All heavy atoms as TSV, in Angstrom:
chain	resi	resn	atom	element	x	y	z
A	1	MET	N	N	-36.576	-0.802	-11.963
A	1	MET	CA	C	-35.222	-0.355	-11.669
A	1	MET	C	C	-35.201	1.168	-11.744
A	1	MET	O	O	-35.656	1.763	-12.700
A	1	MET	CB	C	-34.234	-0.967	-12.665
A	1	MET	CG	C	-32.855	-0.566	-12.366
A	1	MET	SD	S	-31.453	-1.497	-13.019
A	1	MET	CE	C	-31.956	-2.358	-14.415
A	2	ASN	N	N	-34.656	1.779	-10.705
A	2	ASN	CA	C	-34.600	3.226	-10.621
A	2	ASN	C	C	-33.359	3.731	-11.359
A	2	ASN	O	O	-32.245	3.355	-11.043
A	2	ASN	CB	C	-34.553	3.636	-9.145
A	2	ASN	CG	C	-34.739	5.119	-8.968
A	2	ASN	OD1	O	-34.699	5.884	-9.917
A	2	ASN	ND2	N	-34.944	5.526	-7.722
A	3	THR	N	N	-33.574	4.586	-12.348
A	3	THR	CA	C	-32.460	5.069	-13.177
A	3	THR	C	C	-31.501	5.919	-12.357
A	3	THR	O	O	-30.281	5.818	-12.518
A	3	THR	CB	C	-32.992	5.887	-14.371
A	3	THR	OG1	O	-33.922	5.089	-15.076
A	3	THR	CG2	C	-31.874	6.296	-15.292
A	4	ASN	N	N	-32.030	6.766	-11.469
A	4	ASN	CA	C	-31.173	7.624	-10.654
A	4	ASN	C	C	-30.269	6.772	-9.761
A	4	ASN	O	O	-29.077	7.035	-9.619
A	4	ASN	CB	C	-32.038	8.560	-9.818
A	4	ASN	CG	C	-31.213	9.622	-9.117
A	4	ASN	OD1	O	-30.100	9.909	-9.517
A	4	ASN	ND2	N	-31.770	10.174	-8.062
A	5	ARG	N	N	-30.822	5.731	-9.152
A	5	ARG	CA	C	-30.046	4.852	-8.285
A	5	ARG	C	C	-28.995	4.091	-9.090
A	5	ARG	O	O	-27.851	3.951	-8.661
A	5	ARG	CB	C	-30.972	3.868	-7.576
A	5	ARG	CG	C	-30.240	2.996	-6.586
A	5	ARG	CD	C	-31.171	2.038	-5.897
A	5	ARG	NE	N	-32.161	2.782	-5.123
A	5	ARG	CZ	C	-33.240	2.229	-4.591
A	5	ARG	NH1	N	-33.478	0.954	-4.764
A	5	ARG	NH2	N	-34.081	2.947	-3.890
A	6	THR	N	N	-29.371	3.619	-10.260
A	6	THR	CA	C	-28.443	2.883	-11.114
A	6	THR	C	C	-27.296	3.784	-11.567
A	6	THR	O	O	-26.132	3.369	-11.577
A	6	THR	CB	C	-29.186	2.316	-12.339
A	6	THR	OG1	O	-30.277	1.532	-11.887
A	6	THR	CG2	C	-28.270	1.481	-13.199
A	7	THR	N	N	-27.619	5.015	-11.927
A	7	THR	CA	C	-26.595	5.954	-12.367
A	7	THR	C	C	-25.619	6.268	-11.236
A	7	THR	O	O	-24.400	6.302	-11.442
A	7	THR	CB	C	-27.244	7.260	-12.868
A	7	THR	OG1	O	-28.165	6.936	-13.901
A	7	THR	CG2	C	-26.205	8.224	-13.402
A	8	ARG	N	N	-26.142	6.473	-10.046
A	8	ARG	CA	C	-25.268	6.753	-8.908
A	8	ARG	C	C	-24.389	5.550	-8.577
A	8	ARG	O	O	-23.211	5.710	-8.256
A	8	ARG	CB	C	-26.096	7.128	-7.685
A	8	ARG	CG	C	-26.686	8.501	-7.773
A	8	ARG	CD	C	-27.405	8.845	-6.508
A	8	ARG	NE	N	-28.009	10.159	-6.603
A	8	ARG	CZ	C	-28.339	10.888	-5.572
A	8	ARG	NH1	N	-28.144	10.419	-4.353
A	8	ARG	NH2	N	-28.883	12.064	-5.727
A	9	PHE	N	N	-24.959	4.363	-8.641
A	9	PHE	CA	C	-24.183	3.157	-8.364
A	9	PHE	C	C	-23.089	2.974	-9.410
A	9	PHE	O	O	-21.949	2.639	-9.075
A	9	PHE	CB	C	-25.101	1.933	-8.326
A	9	PHE	CG	C	-24.399	0.671	-7.938
A	9	PHE	CD1	C	-23.885	0.515	-6.665
A	9	PHE	CD2	C	-24.244	-0.360	-8.851
A	9	PHE	CE1	C	-23.226	-0.649	-6.303
A	9	PHE	CE2	C	-23.594	-1.521	-8.496
A	9	PHE	CZ	C	-23.089	-1.665	-7.222
A	10	ALA	N	N	-23.413	3.207	-10.670
A	10	ALA	CA	C	-22.407	3.097	-11.733
A	10	ALA	C	C	-21.303	4.133	-11.533
A	10	ALA	O	O	-20.117	3.841	-11.717
A	10	ALA	CB	C	-23.060	3.272	-13.099
A	11	GLY	N	N	-21.681	5.337	-11.124
A	11	GLY	CA	C	-20.690	6.376	-10.853
A	11	GLY	C	C	-19.780	6.006	-9.703
A	11	GLY	O	O	-18.569	6.253	-9.741
A	12	LEU	N	N	-20.365	5.409	-8.668
A	12	LEU	CA	C	-19.566	4.961	-7.532
A	12	LEU	C	C	-18.576	3.880	-7.957
A	12	LEU	O	O	-17.406	3.907	-7.570
A	12	LEU	CB	C	-20.480	4.431	-6.426
A	12	LEU	CG	C	-19.779	3.839	-5.210
A	12	LEU	CD1	C	-19.015	4.917	-4.459
A	12	LEU	CD2	C	-20.781	3.145	-4.315
A	13	LEU	N	N	-19.039	2.931	-8.753
A	13	LEU	CA	C	-18.151	1.865	-9.219
A	13	LEU	C	C	-17.013	2.414	-10.082
A	13	LEU	O	O	-15.865	1.989	-9.951
A	13	LEU	CB	C	-18.944	0.817	-9.995
A	13	LEU	CG	C	-19.846	-0.081	-9.153
A	13	LEU	CD1	C	-20.611	-1.051	-10.051
A	13	LEU	CD2	C	-19.045	-0.830	-8.126
A	14	VAL	N	N	-17.330	3.359	-10.949
A	14	VAL	CA	C	-16.291	3.958	-11.791
A	14	VAL	C	C	-15.285	4.718	-10.934
A	14	VAL	O	O	-14.069	4.621	-11.146
A	14	VAL	CB	C	-16.927	4.889	-12.857
A	14	VAL	CG1	C	-15.879	5.736	-13.548
A	14	VAL	CG2	C	-17.711	4.073	-13.864
A	15	ALA	N	N	-15.772	5.453	-9.930
A	15	ALA	CA	C	-14.873	6.203	-9.053
A	15	ALA	C	C	-13.973	5.251	-8.270
A	15	ALA	O	O	-12.772	5.507	-8.116
A	15	ALA	CB	C	-15.684	7.070	-8.095
A	16	MET	N	N	-14.537	4.158	-7.780
A	16	MET	CA	C	-13.724	3.189	-7.040
A	16	MET	C	C	-12.685	2.540	-7.943
A	16	MET	O	O	-11.532	2.362	-7.544
A	16	MET	CB	C	-14.626	2.132	-6.411
A	16	MET	CG	C	-15.441	2.653	-5.249
A	16	MET	SD	S	-16.632	1.483	-4.584
A	16	MET	CE	C	-15.608	0.097	-4.179
A	17	LEU	N	N	-13.067	2.188	-9.151
A	17	LEU	CA	C	-12.136	1.583	-10.090
A	17	LEU	C	C	-11.000	2.543	-10.436
A	17	LEU	O	O	-9.827	2.143	-10.471
A	17	LEU	CB	C	-12.879	1.155	-11.360
A	17	LEU	CG	C	-12.032	0.521	-12.448
A	17	LEU	CD1	C	-11.447	-0.799	-11.948
A	17	LEU	CD2	C	-12.858	0.285	-13.695
A	18	MET	N	N	-11.333	3.800	-10.656
A	18	MET	CA	C	-10.301	4.791	-10.965
A	18	MET	C	C	-9.358	4.984	-9.775
A	18	MET	O	O	-8.140	5.100	-9.950
A	18	MET	CB	C	-10.944	6.126	-11.340
A	18	MET	CG	C	-11.624	6.124	-12.690
A	18	MET	SD	S	-12.509	7.642	-13.056
A	18	MET	CE	C	-11.231	8.855	-12.895
A	19	THR	N	N	-9.908	4.997	-8.562
A	19	THR	CA	C	-9.080	5.160	-7.368
A	19	THR	C	C	-8.114	4.008	-7.211
A	19	THR	O	O	-6.917	4.204	-6.951
A	19	THR	CB	C	-9.974	5.280	-6.125
A	19	THR	OG1	O	-10.851	6.396	-6.303
A	19	THR	CG2	C	-9.148	5.475	-4.875
A	20	VAL	N	N	-8.616	2.800	-7.378
A	20	VAL	CA	C	-7.755	1.623	-7.243
A	20	VAL	C	C	-6.683	1.619	-8.326
A	20	VAL	O	O	-5.514	1.330	-8.054
A	20	VAL	CB	C	-8.604	0.335	-7.291
A	20	VAL	CG1	C	-7.730	-0.894	-7.435
A	20	VAL	CG2	C	-9.463	0.223	-6.043
A	21	ALA	N	N	-7.052	1.959	-9.543
A	21	ALA	CA	C	-6.086	1.962	-10.640
A	21	ALA	C	C	-4.997	3.010	-10.420
A	21	ALA	O	O	-3.802	2.723	-10.588
A	21	ALA	CB	C	-6.803	2.217	-11.963
A	22	ILE	N	N	-5.380	4.206	-10.020
A	22	ILE	CA	C	-4.401	5.278	-9.827
A	22	ILE	C	C	-3.484	4.960	-8.650
A	22	ILE	O	O	-2.254	5.085	-8.746
A	22	ILE	CB	C	-5.113	6.630	-9.624
A	22	ILE	CG1	C	-5.758	7.062	-10.942
A	22	ILE	CG2	C	-4.153	7.695	-9.116
A	22	ILE	CD1	C	-6.670	8.254	-10.823
A	23	ASN	N	N	-4.070	4.532	-7.529
A	23	ASN	CA	C	-3.236	4.220	-6.365
A	23	ASN	C	C	-2.335	3.016	-6.620
A	23	ASN	O	O	-1.180	3.007	-6.196
A	23	ASN	CB	C	-4.115	3.966	-5.138
A	23	ASN	CG	C	-4.708	5.240	-4.596
A	23	ASN	OD1	O	-4.158	6.309	-4.774
A	23	ASN	ND2	N	-5.842	5.123	-3.933
A	24	GLY	N	N	-2.837	2.017	-7.314
A	24	GLY	CA	C	-2.011	0.857	-7.648
A	24	GLY	C	C	-0.849	1.231	-8.541
A	24	GLY	O	O	0.284	0.782	-8.337
A	25	THR	N	N	-1.109	2.071	-9.528
A	25	THR	CA	C	-0.047	2.519	-10.428
A	25	THR	C	C	1.006	3.317	-9.669
A	25	THR	O	O	2.212	3.135	-9.875
A	25	THR	CB	C	-0.640	3.374	-11.559
A	25	THR	OG1	O	-1.633	2.617	-12.239
A	25	THR	CG2	C	0.422	3.816	-12.535
A	26	MET	N	N	0.553	4.199	-8.775
A	26	MET	CA	C	1.496	5.005	-8.003
A	26	MET	C	C	2.348	4.126	-7.087
A	26	MET	O	O	3.557	4.347	-6.956
A	26	MET	CB	C	0.751	6.057	-7.183
A	26	MET	CG	C	0.175	7.173	-8.019
A	26	MET	SD	S	-0.793	8.344	-7.084
A	26	MET	CE	C	0.379	8.937	-5.907
A	27	LEU	N	N	1.745	3.119	-6.463
A	27	LEU	CA	C	2.503	2.240	-5.581
A	27	LEU	C	C	3.516	1.410	-6.364
A	27	LEU	O	O	4.653	1.218	-5.912
A	27	LEU	CB	C	1.560	1.318	-4.813
A	27	LEU	CG	C	0.795	1.987	-3.671
A	27	LEU	CD1	C	-0.214	1.013	-3.094
A	27	LEU	CD2	C	1.739	2.465	-2.597
A	28	LEU	N	N	3.130	0.924	-7.531
A	28	LEU	CA	C	4.070	0.154	-8.350
A	28	LEU	C	C	5.232	1.026	-8.807
A	28	LEU	O	O	6.386	0.590	-8.810
A	28	LEU	CB	C	3.351	-0.464	-9.544
A	28	LEU	CG	C	2.432	-1.638	-9.224
A	28	LEU	CD1	C	1.684	-2.073	-10.480
A	28	LEU	CD2	C	3.218	-2.790	-8.649
A	29	LYS	N	N	4.923	2.253	-9.215
A	29	LYS	CA	C	5.978	3.162	-9.652
A	29	LYS	C	C	6.899	3.509	-8.490
A	29	LYS	O	O	8.125	3.539	-8.629
A	29	LYS	CB	C	5.357	4.431	-10.245
A	29	LYS	CG	C	6.348	5.404	-10.796
A	29	LYS	CD	C	7.135	4.814	-11.935
A	29	LYS	CE	C	8.065	5.845	-12.532
A	29	LYS	NZ	N	8.946	5.264	-13.530
A	30	PHE	N	N	6.316	3.776	-7.321
A	30	PHE	CA	C	7.120	4.086	-6.143
A	30	PHE	C	C	8.031	2.928	-5.798
A	30	PHE	O	O	9.205	3.119	-5.477
A	30	PHE	CB	C	6.189	4.400	-4.970
A	30	PHE	CG	C	6.921	4.730	-3.704
A	30	PHE	CD1	C	7.494	5.976	-3.517
A	30	PHE	CD2	C	7.037	3.791	-2.697
A	30	PHE	CE1	C	8.165	6.287	-2.348
A	30	PHE	CE2	C	7.713	4.086	-1.531
A	30	PHE	CZ	C	8.274	5.335	-1.357
A	31	ASP	N	N	7.511	1.708	-5.864
A	31	ASP	CA	C	8.314	0.533	-5.552
A	31	ASP	C	C	9.462	0.370	-6.543
A	31	ASP	O	O	10.590	0.083	-6.158
A	31	ASP	CB	C	7.439	-0.719	-5.543
A	31	ASP	CG	C	8.201	-1.941	-5.092
A	31	ASP	OD1	O	8.854	-1.871	-4.033
A	31	ASP	OD2	O	8.160	-2.965	-5.802
A	32	SER	N	N	9.188	0.561	-7.834
A	32	SER	CA	C	10.247	0.397	-8.825
A	32	SER	C	C	11.324	1.470	-8.673
A	32	SER	O	O	12.519	1.185	-8.809
A	32	SER	CB	C	9.668	0.413	-10.240
A	32	SER	OG	O	9.140	1.685	-10.553
A	33	VAL	N	N	10.921	2.700	-8.366
A	33	VAL	CA	C	11.905	3.765	-8.154
A	33	VAL	C	C	12.745	3.467	-6.915
A	33	VAL	O	O	13.965	3.666	-6.907
A	33	VAL	CB	C	11.202	5.138	-8.034
A	33	VAL	CG1	C	12.159	6.209	-7.528
A	33	VAL	CG2	C	10.622	5.544	-9.369
A	34	ALA	N	N	12.102	2.975	-5.862
A	34	ALA	CA	C	12.841	2.644	-4.647
A	34	ALA	C	C	13.818	1.505	-4.896
A	34	ALA	O	O	14.951	1.536	-4.409
A	34	ALA	CB	C	11.862	2.271	-3.537
A	35	GLN	N	N	13.411	0.501	-5.657
A	35	GLN	CA	C	14.304	-0.619	-5.954
A	35	GLN	C	C	15.487	-0.168	-6.799
A	35	GLN	O	O	16.617	-0.598	-6.575
A	35	GLN	CB	C	13.535	-1.741	-6.677
A	35	GLN	CG	C	12.512	-2.432	-5.815
A	35	GLN	CD	C	13.121	-3.178	-4.648
A	35	GLN	OE1	O	14.238	-3.653	-4.719
A	35	GLN	NE2	N	12.387	-3.265	-3.564
A	36	GLU	N	N	15.246	0.700	-7.768
A	36	GLU	CA	C	16.334	1.206	-8.604
A	36	GLU	C	C	17.312	2.039	-7.777
A	36	GLU	O	O	18.524	1.938	-7.943
A	36	GLU	CB	C	15.774	2.047	-9.744
A	36	GLU	CG	C	15.067	1.242	-10.806
A	36	GLU	CD	C	14.386	2.134	-11.841
A	36	GLU	OE1	O	14.610	3.364	-11.819
A	36	GLU	OE2	O	13.625	1.596	-12.648
A	37	GLY	N	N	16.789	2.871	-6.884
A	37	GLY	CA	C	17.651	3.700	-6.038
A	37	GLY	C	C	18.468	2.855	-5.089
A	37	GLY	O	O	19.634	3.145	-4.831
A	38	TYR	N	N	17.858	1.802	-4.571
A	38	TYR	CA	C	18.557	0.918	-3.647
A	38	TYR	C	C	19.643	0.132	-4.377
A	38	TYR	O	O	20.745	-0.028	-3.881
A	38	TYR	CB	C	17.566	-0.036	-2.989
A	38	TYR	CG	C	18.175	-0.933	-1.941
A	38	TYR	CD1	C	18.515	-0.429	-0.700
A	38	TYR	CD2	C	18.421	-2.276	-2.206
A	38	TYR	CE1	C	19.082	-1.236	0.267
A	38	TYR	CE2	C	18.984	-3.095	-1.248
A	38	TYR	CZ	C	19.313	-2.563	-0.010
A	38	TYR	OH	O	19.871	-3.365	0.925
A	39	ALA	N	N	19.346	-0.330	-5.590
A	39	ALA	CA	C	20.305	-1.118	-6.350
A	39	ALA	C	C	21.482	-0.260	-6.818
A	39	ALA	O	O	22.614	-0.730	-6.876
A	39	ALA	CB	C	19.621	-1.763	-7.552
A	40	SER	N	N	21.216	0.992	-7.155
A	40	SER	CA	C	22.298	1.834	-7.674
A	40	SER	C	C	23.166	2.424	-6.566
A	40	SER	O	O	24.235	2.940	-6.840
A	40	SER	CB	C	21.713	2.964	-8.518
A	40	SER	OG	O	20.956	3.843	-7.703
A	41	SER	N	N	22.725	2.355	-5.308
A	41	SER	CA	C	23.512	2.947	-4.234
A	41	SER	C	C	24.639	2.032	-3.768
A	41	SER	O	O	25.524	2.466	-3.045
A	41	SER	CB	C	22.609	3.297	-3.044
A	41	SER	OG	O	22.111	2.117	-2.456
A	42	GLY	N	N	24.602	0.767	-4.137
A	42	GLY	CA	C	25.655	-0.154	-3.769
A	42	GLY	C	C	25.570	-0.649	-2.340
A	42	GLY	O	O	26.525	-1.214	-1.825
A	43	GLN	N	N	24.453	-0.436	-1.672
A	43	GLN	CA	C	24.302	-0.894	-0.297
A	43	GLN	C	C	23.973	-2.385	-0.277
A	43	GLN	O	O	23.300	-2.895	-1.152
A	43	GLN	CB	C	23.179	-0.135	0.398
A	43	GLN	CG	C	23.455	1.338	0.564
A	43	GLN	CD	C	22.277	2.033	1.216
A	43	GLN	OE1	O	21.216	1.448	1.369
A	43	GLN	NE2	N	22.465	3.286	1.583
A	44	THR	N	N	24.498	-3.031	0.731
A	44	THR	CA	C	24.165	-4.444	0.888
A	44	THR	C	C	23.022	-4.564	1.889
A	44	THR	O	O	22.944	-3.800	2.852
A	44	THR	CB	C	25.377	-5.239	1.407
A	44	THR	OG1	O	25.804	-4.662	2.636
A	44	THR	CG2	C	26.520	-5.205	0.399
A	45	PRO	N	N	22.132	-5.513	1.684
A	45	PRO	CA	C	21.010	-5.655	2.611
A	45	PRO	C	C	21.485	-6.084	4.001
A	45	PRO	O	O	22.439	-6.841	4.134
A	45	PRO	CB	C	20.148	-6.731	1.981
A	45	PRO	CG	C	20.897	-7.286	0.843
A	45	PRO	CD	C	22.084	-6.433	0.577
A	46	THR	N	N	20.846	-5.572	5.011
A	46	THR	CA	C	21.187	-5.885	6.391
A	46	THR	C	C	20.001	-6.568	7.046
A	46	THR	O	O	18.875	-6.090	6.950
A	46	THR	CB	C	21.526	-4.603	7.169
A	46	THR	OG1	O	22.575	-3.921	6.491
A	46	THR	CG2	C	21.955	-4.910	8.576
A	47	VAL	N	N	20.282	-7.678	7.711
A	47	VAL	CA	C	19.241	-8.397	8.426
A	47	VAL	C	C	19.517	-8.262	9.908
A	47	VAL	O	O	20.613	-8.556	10.379
A	47	VAL	CB	C	19.212	-9.884	8.015
A	47	VAL	CG1	C	18.174	-10.640	8.824
A	47	VAL	CG2	C	18.943	-10.016	6.529
A	48	VAL	N	N	18.536	-7.787	10.643
A	48	VAL	CA	C	18.670	-7.624	12.079
A	48	VAL	C	C	17.752	-8.627	12.749
A	48	VAL	O	O	16.574	-8.698	12.437
A	48	VAL	CB	C	18.299	-6.190	12.513
A	48	VAL	CG1	C	18.375	-6.048	14.022
A	48	VAL	CG2	C	19.195	-5.191	11.817
A	49	THR	N	N	18.310	-9.403	13.667
A	49	THR	CA	C	17.528	-10.401	14.393
A	49	THR	C	C	17.479	-10.018	15.856
A	49	THR	O	O	18.504	-9.695	16.454
A	49	THR	CB	C	18.164	-11.793	14.247
A	49	THR	OG1	O	18.304	-12.087	12.861
A	49	THR	CG2	C	17.308	-12.846	14.894
A	50	LEU	N	N	16.292	-10.055	16.402
A	50	LEU	CA	C	16.088	-9.730	17.801
A	50	LEU	C	C	16.156	-11.007	18.607
A	50	LEU	O	O	15.454	-11.976	18.311
A	50	LEU	CB	C	14.714	-9.079	17.958
A	50	LEU	CG	C	14.533	-8.065	19.071
A	50	LEU	CD1	C	15.547	-6.942	18.941
A	50	LEU	CD2	C	13.137	-7.502	19.015
A	51	GLY	N	N	17.010	-11.047	19.608
A	51	GLY	CA	C	17.173	-12.244	20.416
A	51	GLY	C	C	15.932	-12.574	21.216
A	51	GLY	O	O	15.395	-13.668	21.140
A	52	ALA	N	N	15.475	-11.640	22.002
A	52	ALA	CA	C	14.302	-11.870	22.839
A	52	ALA	C	C	13.583	-10.548	23.048
A	52	ALA	O	O	14.199	-9.487	23.053
A	52	ALA	CB	C	14.703	-12.459	24.174
A	53	VAL	N	N	12.291	-10.634	23.241
A	53	VAL	CA	C	11.491	-9.457	23.519
A	53	VAL	C	C	10.815	-9.669	24.861
A	53	VAL	O	O	10.095	-10.651	25.057
A	53	VAL	CB	C	10.431	-9.228	22.422
A	53	VAL	CG1	C	9.550	-8.049	22.773
A	53	VAL	CG2	C	11.100	-9.021	21.079
A	54	ASN	N	N	11.074	-8.773	25.788
A	54	ASN	CA	C	10.434	-8.830	27.102
A	54	ASN	C	C	9.418	-7.723	27.203
A	54	ASN	O	O	9.748	-6.552	27.021
A	54	ASN	CB	C	11.482	-8.693	28.210
A	54	ASN	CG	C	12.477	-9.827	28.202
A	54	ASN	OD1	O	12.126	-10.961	27.905
A	54	ASN	ND2	N	13.731	-9.518	28.499
A	55	VAL	N	N	8.186	-8.076	27.518
A	55	VAL	CA	C	7.118	-7.097	27.666
A	55	VAL	C	C	6.734	-7.060	29.138
A	55	VAL	O	O	6.402	-8.080	29.721
A	55	VAL	CB	C	5.905	-7.469	26.797
A	55	VAL	CG1	C	4.795	-6.468	27.003
A	55	VAL	CG2	C	6.307	-7.556	25.337
A	56	VAL	N	N	6.805	-5.861	29.700
A	56	VAL	CA	C	6.448	-5.699	31.100
A	56	VAL	C	C	5.199	-4.832	31.155
A	56	VAL	O	O	5.193	-3.713	30.651
A	56	VAL	CB	C	7.601	-5.023	31.891
A	56	VAL	CG1	C	7.211	-4.822	33.348
A	56	VAL	CG2	C	8.854	-5.850	31.763
A	57	ALA	N	N	4.156	-5.353	31.762
A	57	ALA	CA	C	2.920	-4.585	31.876
A	57	ALA	C	C	2.281	-4.902	33.224
A	57	ALA	O	O	2.380	-6.022	33.735
A	57	ALA	CB	C	1.960	-4.954	30.747
A	58	GLY	N	N	1.642	-3.911	33.778
A	58	GLY	CA	C	0.973	-4.102	35.048
A	58	GLY	C	C	-0.389	-4.759	34.862
A	58	GLY	O	O	-1.042	-4.567	33.839
A	59	ARG	N	N	-0.767	-5.549	35.819
A	59	ARG	CA	C	-2.089	-6.175	35.782
A	59	ARG	C	C	-3.086	-5.268	36.452
A	59	ARG	O	O	-2.808	-4.627	37.453
A	59	ARG	CB	C	-2.073	-7.527	36.507
A	59	ARG	CG	C	-1.289	-8.567	35.781
A	59	ARG	CD	C	-1.485	-9.884	36.442
A	59	ARG	NE	N	-0.846	-10.920	35.655
A	59	ARG	CZ	C	-0.954	-12.205	35.913
A	59	ARG	NH1	N	-1.679	-12.601	36.933
A	59	ARG	NH2	N	-0.361	-13.084	35.164
A	60	SER	N	N	-4.273	-5.258	35.889
A	60	SER	CA	C	-5.304	-4.416	36.496
A	60	SER	C	C	-6.515	-5.216	36.903
A	60	SER	O	O	-6.660	-6.348	36.664
A	60	SER	CB	C	-5.727	-3.312	35.552
A	60	SER	OG	O	-5.977	-3.798	34.272
């Protein structure tokens, strides 16, 4: 087993774990702040339904 390769692989795994943890925490915090802001604004949720979608494209 090559120590240099093992060390680099361990470093990569630690960096990936830290990235996932930091980004996950930021997304959870962002979501909770958005939910609190939405709840405190007194807005009611709006649902928009599209009747039909027509796609026009030329054949080639």
